[in-house]
SERO-35191 format. One record per atom (N, C-alpha, C): residue in three letters; x negated, z negated, y. Coordinates in steps of 0.2 Angstrom, whole numbers, padded with zeros to 4 digits, always signed. Example, Ala and Ser with C-alpha at 12.3 -4.5 7.8 and 13.67 -1.06 7.14 Angstrom:
<recs>
ALA-0066-0039-0028;ALA-0062-0039-0022;ALA-0066-0039-0016;SER-0064-0035-0011;SER-0068-0036-0005;SER-0064-0039+0000;
</recs>
This chain:
<recs>
MET-0004+0000-0007;MET-0001-0001+0000;MET-0003-0001+0006;LEU-0009-0003+0006;LEU-0014-0005+0011;LEU-0017+0003+0014;LEU-0020+0006+0008;LEU-0023+0013+0007;LEU-0017+0017+0011;GLN-0012+0017+0010;GLN-0009+0022+0012;GLN-0006+0023+0019;ARG-0007+0015+0021;ARG-0007+0014+0029;ARG-0014+0015+0032;ALA-0019+0015+0028;ALA-0025+0016+0032;ALA-0025+0023+0036;GLY-0028+0022+0042;GLY-0030+0028+0046;GLY-0022+0029+0050;SER-0018+0025+0049;SER-0010+0025+0054;SER-0009+0019+0054;GLY-0014+0014+0056;GLY-0012+0006+0058;GLY-0016+0002+0056;THR-0017+0001+0049;THR-0023-0003+0046;THR-0029-0001+0048;ARG-0033-0007+0050;ARG-0040-0008+0052;ARG-0045-0013+0049;PRO-0051-0011+0048;PRO-0054-0016+0045;PRO-0056-0022+0052;PRO-0057-0028+0048;PRO-0058-0033+0053;PRO-0064-0031+0060;PHE-0061-0036+0064;PHE-0065-0035+0072;PHE-0073-0036+0069;GLY-0077-0031+0072;GLY-0084-0033+0070;GLY-0086-0030+0065;PHE-0081-0026+0061;PHE-0085-0024+0053;PHE-0088-0016+0054;THR-0094-0017+0051;THR-0099-0011+0051;THR-0095-0005+0047;GLN-0096+0002+0048;GLN-0096+0006+0044;GLN-0099+0008+0039;PRO-0098+0009+0033;PRO-0104+0010+0029;PRO-0107+0017+0031;PRO-0113+0019+0029;PRO-0116+0025+0030;PRO-0113+0030+0025;TRP-0107+0033+0027;TRP-0107+0037+0022;TRP-0109+0043+0021;HIS-0113+0046+0024;HIS-0117+0052+0024;HIS-0124+0050+0018;ILE-0126+0045+0020;ILE-0132+0044+0016;ILE-0129+0040+0009;LEU-0125+0038+0009;LEU-0120+0035+0001;LEU-0119+0040-0001;SER-0115+0045+0003;SER-0113+0053-0002;SER-0119+0056-0006;SER-0125+0058-0002;SER-0130+0060-0004;SER-0133+0056-0009;GLN-0133+0050-0010;GLN-0134+0047-0018;GLN-0129+0049-0021;TRP-0125+0049-0020;TRP-0118+0048-0027;TRP-0119+0056-0029;SER-0119+0060-0024;SER-0120+0068-0027;SER-0127+0068-0032;HIS-0131+0065-0030;HIS-0139+0065-0036;HIS-0137+0060-0042;ALA-0132+0056-0044;ALA-0131+0053-0049;ALA-0131+0057-0056;PRO-0135+0056-0060;PRO-0133+0060-0064;PRO-0127+0059-0070;LEU-0123+0065-0071;LEU-0119+0066-0074;LEU-0119+0065-0083;PRO-0113+0062-0086;PRO-0114+0059-0093;PRO-0118+0066-0096;SER-0122+0063-0101;SER-0123+0070-0106;SER-0118+0072-0110;THR-0113+0069-0112;THR-0106+0073-0114;THR-0101+0070-0110;PRO-0095+0075-0109;PRO-0090+0074-0104;PRO-0087+0069-0108;THR-0086+0067-0113;THR-0081+0062-0118;THR-0085+0058-0123;VAL-0081+0053-0124;VAL-0085+0048-0130;VAL-0078+0047-0134;THR-0080+0047-0139;THR-0074+0045-0147;THR-0075+0037-0147;ILE-0069+0034-0146;ILE-0068+0028-0148;ILE-0063+0026-0154;GLY-0063+0021-0158;GLY-0058+0019-0162;GLY-0060+0021-0168;PRO-0055+0021-0173;PRO-0051+0016-0172;PRO-0052+0008-0173;ASN-0048+0004-0169;ASN-0049-0001-0167;ASN-0045-0006-0166;THR-0044-0014-0165;THR-0039-0017-0162;THR-0040-0020-0157;VAL-0036-0021-0152;VAL-0039-0024-0144;VAL-0033-0030-0143;THR-0034-0034-0141;THR-0030-0039-0138;THR-0028-0038-0132;LEU-0022-0039-0130;LEU-0017-0036-0123;LEU-0015-0043-0120;GLY-0015-0044-0114;GLY-0011-0051-0113;GLY-0013-0057-0114;HIS-0012-0061-0113;HIS-0013-0069-0114;HIS-0008-0075-0114;ASN-0009-0079-0117;ASN-0005-0084-0117;ASN-0004-0089-0110;ASP+0003-0088-0109;ASP+0003-0090-0101;ASP+0009-0094-0101;SER+0010-0101-0102;SER+0015-0104-0104;SER+0020-0107-0097;GLU+0025-0103-0095;GLU+0028-0104-0088;GLU+0031-0113-0087;ALA+0031-0117-0094;ALA+0033-0122-0094;ALA+0028-0127-0091;LEU+0021-0125-0094;LEU+0016-0129-0091;LEU+0013-0128-0082;ASP+0016-0122-0081;ASP+0015-0123-0074;ASP+0021-0126-0070;ARG+0025-0129-0073;ARG+0030-0134-0068;ARG+0028-0141-0071;LEU+0022-0142-0076;LEU+0021-0151-0076;LEU+0017-0152-0069;SER+0018-0159-0068;SER+0014-0161-0061;SER+0006-0160-0063;SER+0004-0164-0069;SER-0002-0164-0071;SER-0005-0158-0070;TYR-0002-0151-0070;TYR-0005-0145-0069;TYR-0005-0141-0060;LYS-0001-0146-0056;LYS+0002-0143-0049;LYS-0007-0142-0048;TYR-0012-0146-0047;TYR-0017-0143-0043;TYR-0023-0143-0049;ASP-0023-0142-0055;ASP-0028-0140-0057;ASP-0028-0134-0061;VAL-0031-0129-0055;VAL-0031-0124-0057;VAL-0036-0120-0061;HIS-0042-0124-0062;HIS-0048-0122-0065;HIS-0047-0121-0073;ASN-0044-0123-0076;ASN-0043-0124-0084;ASN-0035-0120-0086;HIS-0033-0117-0080;HIS-0026-0115-0081;HIS-0026-0106-0081;VAL-0023-0103-0086;VAL-0021-0095-0085;VAL-0017-0093-0079;PHE-0018-0089-0077;PHE-0011-0087-0073;PHE-0009-0080-0074;GLY-0006-0077-0074;GLY-0003-0072-0078;GLY+0004-0069-0075;TRP+0006-0062-0076;TRP+0013-0058-0075;TRP+0016-0060-0080;ASP+0023-0060-0080;ASP+0028-0061-0087;ASP+0026-0057-0091;ASN+0025-0050-0088;ASN+0025-0046-0094;ASN+0016-0044-0097;GLU+0013-0049-0095;GLU+0005-0051-0098;GLU+0007-0056-0105;SER+0012-0059-0105;SER+0012-0065-0112;SER+0018-0064-0116;PRO+0016-0064-0121;PRO+0011-0068-0124;PRO+0005-0064-0127;ALA+0000-0067-0129;ALA-0005-0061-0131;ALA-0004-0058-0137;ARG-0005-0052-0139;ARG-0004-0048-0144;ARG-0010-0044-0146;THR-0010-0041-0151;THR-0015-0038-0153;THR-0012-0030-0156;VAL-0015-0024-0154;VAL-0013-0019-0155;VAL-0019-0015-0159;ASP-0016-0010-0163;ASP-0020-0005-0167;ASP-0020+0000-0162;VAL-0027+0001-0163;VAL-0028+0008-0157;VAL-0031+0012-0162;LYS-0028+0020-0163;LYS-0029+0025-0167;LYS-0037+0028-0165;GLN-0041+0031-0168;GLN-0047+0035-0166;GLN-0045+0041-0159;PHE-0047+0040-0154;PHE-0047+0046-0148;PHE-0053+0046-0145;LYS-0050+0053-0140;LYS-0057+0054-0136;LYS-0053+0054-0129;VAL-0061+0050-0126;VAL-0058+0049-0117;VAL-0064+0053-0113;GLU-0064+0055-0108;GLU-0066+0057-0104;GLU-0071+0049-0100;TRP-0077+0050-0099;TRP-0082+0046-0097;TRP-0079+0043-0091;ARG-0077+0047-0086;ARG-0074+0046-0079;ARG-0069+0047-0078;PRO-0064+0045-0072;PRO-0059+0047-0070;PRO-0060+0054-0066;VAL-0054+0056-0066;VAL-0053+0063-0062;VAL-0056+0061-0055;THR-0060+0067-0050;THR-0063+0067-0044;THR-0059+0069-0039;ASN-0058+0066-0032;ASN-0054+0069-0026;ASN-0056+0077-0027;GLY-0063+0079-0028;GLY-0066+0085-0029;GLY-0062+0090-0034;GLU-0062+0086-0040;GLU-0059+0090-0045;GLU-0050+0091-0043;PHE-0047+0088-0040;PHE-0041+0086-0039;PHE-0040+0092-0033;GLU-0043+0092-0030;GLU-0042+0097-0024;GLU-0044+0102-0028;MET-0048+0105-0031;MET-0047+0111-0033;MET-0043+0113-0037;PHE-0039+0108-0041;PHE-0033+0110-0046;PHE-0026+0110-0041;MET-0027+0107-0035;MET-0019+0107-0032;MET-0021+0114-0028;LEU-0027+0116-0026;LEU-0025+0123-0022;LEU-0026+0128-0027;GLU-0027+0127-0033;GLU-0026+0132-0038;GLU-0020+0133-0039;SER-0015+0126-0039;SER-0008+0125-0041;SER-0003+0128-0037;ASN-0006+0127-0030;ASN-0002+0127-0023;ASN+0003+0132-0022;GLY+0001+0138-0025;GLY+0006+0146-0025;GLY+0011+0145-0026;LYS+0011+0141-0031;LYS+0016+0137-0037;LYS+0020+0133-0035;GLY+0018+0130-0031;GLY+0020+0123-0026;GLY+0024+0118-0033;ILE+0018+0117-0036;ILE+0022+0112-0042;ILE+0018+0104-0040;ILE+0013+0104-0036;ILE+0008+0098-0034;ILE+0007+0096-0027;ASP+0007+0090-0025;ASP+0008+0089-0017;ASP+0001+0086-0017;MET-0002+0085-0009;MET-0008+0082-0008;MET-0005+0074-0011;PRO-0011+0071-0013;PRO-0010+0063-0014;PRO-0009+0061-0009;ARG-0005+0053-0009;ARG-0003+0052-0003;ARG-0009+0046+0001;SER-0015+0046-0004;SER-0022+0044-0002;SER-0025+0048+0003;TRP-0023+0054+0004;TRP-0026+0060+0008;TRP-0022+0060+0014;ILE-0025+0064+0019;ILE-0022+0065+0025;ILE-0025+0073+0027;ARG-0021+0076+0029;ARG-0022+0082+0030;ARG-0024+0083+0038;GLU-0028+0084+0041;GLU-0029+0085+0047;GLU-0027+0093+0051;LEU-0027+0091+0058;LEU-0023+0099+0061;LEU-0026+0106+0059;ASP-0033+0104+0057;ASP-0037+0110+0058;ASP-0037+0112+0049;GLY-0034+0107+0046;GLY-0034+0109+0038;GLY-0037+0105+0034;GLU-0042+0101+0037;GLU-0048+0096+0034;GLU-0044+0092+0031;TYR-0044+0090+0023;TYR-0043+0085+0021;TYR-0047+0077+0021;LYS-0044+0072+0023;LYS-0047+0066+0023;LYS-0046+0060+0017;ILE-0050+0056+0015;ILE-0047+0052+0010;ILE-0045+0044+0015;ARG-0039+0042+0013;ARG-0039+0036+0016;ARG-0042+0030+0014;THR-0045+0027+0018;THR-0052+0020+0016;THR-0048+0015+0021;MET-0049+0007+0018;MET-0049+0002+0022;MET-0054+0002+0030;PHE-0059+0008+0028;PHE-0062+0008+0034;PHE-0060+0015+0038;GLY-0055+0016+0038;GLY-0051+0022+0041;GLY-0051+0028+0037;PRO-0049+0034+0039;PRO-0051+0041+0035;PRO-0058+0042+0033;VAL-0060+0045+0029;VAL-0065+0048+0026;VAL-0067+0054+0024;PRO-0071+0061+0027;PRO-0070+0066+0025;PRO-0070+0067+0019;LEU-0066+0072+0015;LEU-0067+0073+0009;LEU-0074+0074+0006;SER-0078+0078+0011;SER-0084+0080+0009;SER-0088+0073+0006;VAL-0085+0069+0009;VAL-0090+0063+0008;VAL-0085+0059+0001;ALA-0081+0057+0001;ALA-0078+0056-0004;ALA-0077+0062-0010;ARG-0079+0067-0011;ARG-0078+0071-0017;ARG-0079+0068-0024;THR-0083+0064-0025;THR-0085+0063-0032;THR-0082+0056-0032;TRP-0079+0052-0027;TRP-0074+0046-0028;TRP-0068+0047-0032;PRO-0066+0044-0037;PRO-0059+0044-0040;PRO-0054+0044-0036;VAL-0049+0049-0039;VAL-0044+0054-0035;VAL-0038+0046-0036;LEU-0034+0044-0031;LEU-0028+0040-0031;LEU-0024+0044-0030;THR-0019+0045-0033;THR-0013+0048-0034;THR-0006+0045-0038;SER-0002+0049-0038;SER+0004+0046-0042;SER+0004+0047-0049;TYR+0004+0043-0054;TYR+0004+0043-0061;TYR+0008+0049-0063;ASP+0013+0053-0061;ASP+0016+0061-0062;ASP+0011+0066-0061;ASP+0008+0065-0054;ASP+0003+0070-0054;ASP-0004+0070-0057;LEU-0005+0064-0061;LEU-0010+0062-0066;LEU-0009+0066-0072;ALA-0003+0064-0074;ALA-0001+0066-0082;ALA+0001+0074-0080;TYR+0002+0077-0075;TYR+0003+0084-0076;TYR-0003+0088-0075;TYR-0009+0083-0072;TYR-0016+0086-0072;TYR-0017+0086-0080;ALA-0017+0081-0082;ALA-0021+0080-0090;ALA-0017+0086-0094;LYS-0012+0087-0093;LYS-0007+0092-0098;LYS-0011+0097-0097;CYS-0012+0100-0088;CYS-0013+0106-0088;CYS-0021+0107-0091;LYS-0025+0102-0092;LYS-0032+0103-0095;LYS-0033+0102-0102;GLY-0027+0102-0104;GLY-0027+0101-0112;GLY-0027+0094-0115;GLY-0025+0088-0111;GLY-0024+0082-0112;GLY-0021+0077-0111;ARG-0021+0071-0112;ARG-0015+0066-0109;ARG-0020+0060-0105;LEU-0017+0055-0103;LEU-0018+0050-0099;LEU-0018+0046-0106;PRO-0024+0039-0104;PRO-0024+0035-0110;PRO-0020+0032-0110;THR-0017+0028-0116;THR-0012+0023-0116;THR-0016+0016-0114;GLU-0011+0010-0112;GLU-0016+0005-0110;GLU-0020+0000-0115;PRO-0017+0001-0120;PRO-0022-0002-0126;PRO-0029+0003-0126;GLU-0028+0008-0126;GLU-0033+0014-0126;GLU-0038+0012-0119;LEU-0035+0012-0114;LEU-0040+0010-0109;LEU-0042+0003-0107;ARG-0040-0001-0111;ARG-0041-0007-0112;ARG-0048-0009-0116;LEU-0048-0005-0123;LEU-0053-0005-0127;LEU-0060-0001-0123;PHE-0058+0006-0120;PHE-0063+0009-0118;PHE-0066+0003-0111;LEU-0062-0001-0108;LEU-0066-0006-0103;LEU-0068-0011-0104;ASP-0068-0014-0113;ASP-0070-0018-0115;ASP-0077-0017-0120;MET-0078-0011-0121;MET-0083-0006-0125;MET-0088-0005-0120;TYR-0087-0004-0113;TYR-0092-0001-0108;TYR-0092-0004-0103;GLU-0097-0008-0099;GLU-0096-0012-0093;GLU-0097-0007-0086;VAL-0100-0002-0087;VAL-0100+0003-0083;VAL-0096+0010-0084;GLY-0097+0015-0078;GLY-0092+0021-0080;GLY-0095+0024-0085;TYR-0101+0025-0087;TYR-0103+0030-0091;TYR-0112+0030-0096;GLU-0114+0032-0100;GLU-0120+0029-0101;GLU-0126+0029-0095;GLY-0130+0027-0093;GLY-0134+0028-0089;GLY-0133+0025-0082;GLY-0128+0020-0083;GLY-0126+0015-0079;GLY-0123+0018-0072;ALA-0122+0022-0070;ALA-0119+0026-0063;ALA-0113+0019-0063;ASN-0111+0018-0057;ASN-0106+0014-0054;ASN-0101+0017-0052;VAL-0097+0022-0053;VAL-0092+0025-0053;VAL-0088+0025-0061;GLY-0083+0025-0060;GLY-0080+0025-0067;GLY-0074+0021-0066;PHE-0069+0019-0072;PHE-0065+0015-0073;PHE-0065+0008-0070;ARG-0072+0005-0068;ARG-0072-0002-0067;ARG-0071-0003-0059;HIS-0074+0003-0056;HIS-0075+0004-0048;HIS-0071+0010-0045;TRP-0066+0009-0044;TRP-0059+0014-0043;TRP-0064+0018-0036;HIS-0068+0016-0032;HIS-0072+0018-0025;HIS-0078+0016-0028;PRO-0082+0022-0027;PRO-0091+0020-0030;PRO-0092+0015-0022;VAL-0097+0011-0025;VAL-0101+0006-0021;VAL-0107+0008-0021;PRO-0113+0005-0017;PRO-0120+0008-0016;PRO-0123+0003-0021;
</recs>
């Protein structure tokens, strides 16, 4: 929600310095790509959710003791195990640059719109909304695209794939601490690249 407002009212705190976008962009463009586009995972079992008792939340003894207490949304409880079949997944999310190319190819058909995380300037240049204000697409080309589920599902279908299920994504995150082998700092863990 904040990103959708970015560039049209949301601003960083006073005195906050803009990141050196062009220097960072140069570093990101030189990051090595994975040696293979995909990894095969599974079959395996993954645990989703956790055990969070709403009754314990109401006990006075837990009122201020948050250190040993687990909090979660209602749909995260109880913990459950899920068997995950073998699947193949790409090492990294779809980038803004890849989605732009797909959008431009599909645009003549009027099938897919610009993501709401983007802004189109009067001169036709695309910018990506950030909490630092809009950033040129040329800087954010390698960042993971932030768009709707429907847009990403359509993208995946057109590319011959599908979006991972929650258990598949959880298994992937549990197995790989970074985006892909080689230690790149972009991937499913970092929705925006970091220096």
